[in-house]
C-alpha positions as a Python dict, from the first residue, in 0.01 Angstrom:
ca = {
    (1, 'M'): (0, 0, 0),
    (2, 'P'): (166, 123, 323),
    (3, 'F'): (313, -215, 424),
    (4, 'S'): (635, -213, 222),
    (5, 'S'): (864, -106, 506),
    (6, 'P'): (952, -366, 775),
    (7, 'S'): (1070, -80, 997),
    (8, 'L'): (706, 11, 1053),
    (9, 'L'): (674, -273, 1303),
    (10, 'S'): (931, -113, 1531),
    (11, 'T'): (782, 236, 1503),
    (12, 'P'): (767, 399, 1848),
    (13, 'Y'): (421, 542, 1905),
    (14, 'T'): (166, 616, 2171),
    (15, 'T'): (-212, 631, 2196),
    (16, 'L'): (-390, 934, 2338),
    (17, 'P'): (-750, 1018, 2423),
    (18, 'I'): (-931, 1207, 2147),
    (19, 'P'): (-1055, 1545, 2271),
    (20, 'R'): (-1418, 1570, 2167),
    (21, 'N'): (-1354, 1912, 2015),
    (22, 'L'): (-1027, 1814, 1846),
    (23, 'I'): (-1149, 1907, 1497),
    (24, 'P'): (-1289, 2262, 1477),
    (25, 'P'): (-1563, 2378, 1238),
    (26, 'R'): (-1464, 2469, 884),
    (27, 'Q'): (-1202, 2743, 882),
    (28, 'S'): (-1200, 2836, 513),
    (29, 'P'): (-1466, 2858, 239),
    (30, 'S'): (-1532, 2540, 43),
    (31, 'P'): (-1456, 2556, -331),
    (32, 'S'): (-1816, 2443, -389),
    (33, 'T'): (-1985, 2717, -185),
    (34, 'T'): (-2029, 2924, -499),
    (35, 'T'): (-2269, 2665, -640),
    (36, 'T'): (-2466, 2567, -330),
    (37, 'T'): (-2597, 2726, -13),
    (38, 'S'): (-2589, 2397, 183),
    (39, 'P'): (-2302, 2338, 426),
    (40, 'T'): (-2031, 2119, 276),
    (41, 'P'): (-1826, 1856, 460),
    (42, 'H'): (-1482, 1964, 575),
    (43, 'I'): (-1376, 1621, 707),
    (44, 'L'): (-1297, 1312, 498),
    (45, 'W'): (-1367, 1019, 730),
    (46, 'I'): (-1209, 693, 608),
    (47, 'G'): (-1349, 402, 805),
    (48, 'C'): (-1387, 25, 783),
    (49, 'T'): (-1691, -146, 634),
    (50, 'T'): (-1698, -391, 927),
    (51, 'T'): (-1710, -130, 1203),
    (52, 'P'): (-2030, 2, 1359),
    (53, 'T'): (-2111, 347, 1222),
    (54, 'T'): (-2070, 478, 1577),
    (55, 'D'): (-1699, 531, 1508),
    (56, 'T'): (-1774, 889, 1402),
    (57, 'N'): (-1882, 956, 1762),
    (58, 'A'): (-1511, 978, 1845),
    (59, 'V'): (-1552, 1351, 1779),
    (60, 'T'): (-1842, 1590, 1831),
    (61, 'N'): (-1855, 1708, 1470),
    (62, 'P'): (-2197, 1646, 1311),
    (63, 'R'): (-2227, 1383, 1038),
    (64, 'A'): (-2316, 1659, 789),
    (65, 'S'): (-1962, 1791, 831),
    (66, 'M'): (-1814, 1458, 714),
    (67, 'F'): (-1771, 1288, 379),
    (68, 'I'): (-1762, 923, 488),
    (69, 'H'): (-1573, 665, 281),
    (70, 'R'): (-1548, 302, 393),
    (71, 'N'): (-1329, 16, 272),
    (72, 'L'): (-1233, -326, 404),
    (73, 'G'): (-967, -257, 658),
    (74, 'P'): (-988, 48, 600),
    (75, 'L'): (-737, -51, 332),
    (76, 'L'): (-599, 228, 114),
    (77, 'S'): (-424, 183, -218),
    (78, 'A'): (-303, 402, -503),
    (79, 'T'): (-458, 152, -746),
    (80, 'D'): (-801, 147, -580),
    (81, 'L'): (-1037, 361, -790),
    (82, 'S'): (-1281, 403, -500),
    (83, 'T'): (-1012, 543, -270),
    (84, 'Q'): (-867, 772, -533),
    (85, 'S'): (-1211, 903, -630),
    (86, 'A'): (-1297, 978, -266),
    (87, 'L'): (-968, 1162, -219),
    (88, 'E'): (-1004, 1369, -535),
    (89, 'W'): (-1367, 1458, -461),
    (90, 'S'): (-1294, 1554, -100),
    (91, 'L'): (-974, 1746, -161),
    (92, 'N'): (-1052, 1920, -489),
    (93, 'L'): (-1428, 1978, -478),
    (94, 'L'): (-1512, 1988, -108),
    (95, 'G'): (-1181, 2136, 4),
    (96, 'V'): (-1172, 1926, 322),
    (97, 'E'): (-944, 2048, 599),
    (98, 'H'): (-910, 1719, 786),
    (99, 'I'): (-872, 1352, 692),
    (100, 'V'): (-941, 1090, 959),
    (101, 'V'): (-830, 730, 907),
    (102, 'C'): (-1029, 535, 1166),
    (103, 'G'): (-979, 166, 1229),
    (104, 'H'): (-1139, -32, 1509),
    (105, 'Y'): (-1033, -291, 1762),
    (106, 'G'): (-1154, -641, 1680),
    (107, 'C'): (-1159, -581, 1303),
    (108, 'S'): (-1250, -916, 1145),
    (109, 'F'): (-1074, -831, 818),
    (110, 'L'): (-744, -755, 991),
    (111, 'S'): (-762, -1046, 1236),
    (112, 'T'): (-829, -1308, 965),
    (113, 'P'): (-625, -1209, 657),
    (114, 'S'): (-638, -1422, 342),
    (115, 'T'): (-350, -1668, 323),
    (116, 'S'): (-454, -1956, 94),
    (117, 'T'): (-329, -1967, -266),
    (118, 'E'): (-685, -1995, -396),
    (119, 'E'): (-805, -1695, -195),
    (120, 'Q'): (-512, -1483, -311),
    (121, 'T'): (-635, -1501, -671),
    (122, 'T'): (-960, -1328, -576),
    (123, 'S'): (-1004, -955, -524),
    (124, 'W'): (-1034, -1018, -149),
    (125, 'G'): (-714, -1224, -149),
    (126, 'V'): (-514, -970, -347),
    (127, 'W'): (-603, -706, -88),
    (128, 'G'): (-541, -940, 205),
    (129, 'K'): (-206, -1094, 113),
    (130, 'D'): (-7, -785, 212),
    (131, 'I'): (-185, -775, 545),
    (132, 'A'): (-115, -1148, 591),
    (133, 'A'): (257, -1088, 539),
    (134, 'F'): (245, -794, 780),
    (135, 'H'): (67, -1015, 1035),
    (136, 'A'): (332, -1287, 1007),
    (137, 'E'): (620, -1047, 1066),
    (138, 'H'): (435, -875, 1349),
    (139, 'A'): (369, -1210, 1521),
    (140, 'R'): (737, -1305, 1488),
    (141, 'L'): (852, -982, 1650),
    (142, 'R'): (586, -985, 1922),
    (143, 'K'): (629, -1337, 2058),
    (144, 'G'): (516, -1364, 2418),
    (145, 'M'): (256, -1091, 2382),
    (146, 'G'): (-103, -1188, 2461),
    (147, 'K'): (-334, -1231, 2162),
    (148, 'E'): (-564, -941, 2253),
    (149, 'E'): (-272, -706, 2317),
    (150, 'E'): (-102, -816, 1995),
    (151, 'E'): (-417, -754, 1788),
    (152, 'K'): (-466, -410, 1942),
    (153, 'R'): (-107, -314, 1866),
    (154, 'F'): (-144, -443, 1511),
    (155, 'E'): (-454, -229, 1456),
    (156, 'E'): (-278, 78, 1593),
    (157, 'L'): (29, 30, 1375),
    (158, 'Y'): (-190, -42, 1074),
    (159, 'V'): (-392, 278, 1109),
    (160, 'L'): (-76, 482, 1168),
    (161, 'A'): (72, 334, 848),
    (162, 'E'): (-240, 421, 649),
    (163, 'A'): (-240, 781, 775),
    (164, 'E'): (129, 827, 699),
    (165, 'W'): (84, 675, 351),
    (166, 'L'): (-192, 928, 285),
    (167, 'G'): (35, 1208, 399),
    (168, 'R'): (287, 1114, 128),
    (169, 'Q'): (36, 1136, -158),
    (170, 'E'): (86, 1436, -386),
    (171, 'M'): (-269, 1572, -368),
    (172, 'V'): (-265, 1546, 12),
    (173, 'R'): (74, 1715, 41),
    (174, 'K'): (-54, 1996, -180),
    (175, 'A'): (-355, 2051, 47),
    (176, 'V'): (-129, 2053, 354),
    (177, 'V'): (76, 2335, 203),
    (178, 'E'): (-216, 2533, 61),
    (179, 'R'): (-464, 2519, 349),
    (180, 'G'): (-304, 2336, 640),
    (181, 'L'): (-483, 2003, 589),
    (182, 'R'): (-446, 1767, 888),
    (183, 'V'): (-436, 1387, 871),
    (184, 'W'): (-538, 1194, 1185),
    (185, 'A'): (-503, 827, 1283),
    (186, 'F'): (-781, 701, 1512),
    (187, 'V'): (-881, 359, 1646),
    (188, 'W'): (-1238, 312, 1769),
    (189, 'D'): (-1318, 94, 2071),
    (190, 'E'): (-1682, -11, 2039),
    (191, 'E'): (-1695, -172, 2385),
    (192, 'R'): (-1581, 148, 2557),
    (193, 'G'): (-1768, 378, 2320),
    (194, 'E'): (-1461, 592, 2260),
    (195, 'G'): (-1159, 619, 2037),
    (196, 'V'): (-787, 682, 2070),
    (197, 'R'): (-552, 886, 1858),
    (198, 'V'): (-233, 713, 1741),
    (199, 'V'): (77, 935, 1719),
    (200, 'R'): (445, 869, 1664),
    (201, 'T'): (657, 916, 1973),
    (202, 'G'): (798, 1269, 1969),
    (203, 'E'): (526, 1410, 1744),
    (204, 'K'): (393, 1742, 1869),
    (205, 'V'): (43, 1697, 2007),
    (206, 'D'): (-221, 1970, 1979),
    (207, 'G'): (-224, 2173, 2297),
    (208, 'E'): (147, 2128, 2368),
    (209, 'V'): (383, 2426, 2364),
}
């Protein structure tokens, strides 16, 4: 879980437009090309189960170039078999070159986290209790901020935390070293039909010198 550090809430960051051609076509052969002639995905797209599937329109890459994995949130965890299986399949078999963690504004799972004792004994509650604690601390620090603005900021921080957590995982770090894997944090805005990229302040942005 990426919510263990309270300092995350004060992380300086910015949101940027997503260039439609941000992610190029596959740059290196897939490990599985020796067993199939079909094109293999080179993007692992981690999205939320409650978002419209239009979130992949944030980039121009065809769906066939993506291995799409969805979870509530999209919540990632080292103990979640589904997440770990998707990572292992994508990194080791498909040899993906990009991982996109894409949340969305207005996420019902993030805006209504589980807080009751009874709910926290269920699978849903176990997942949601960390988000509930994160929500409470975020609300305390962001007093005076409008509800819509607060929820947007929460979603942006949340997706940034997920992407940075992924970047610390051993199999991801290995792929970064071996083939230059990139991990991206996106938030999709369904009303506007476009997404934004979330980056830490000071991080070098593609296209900058």
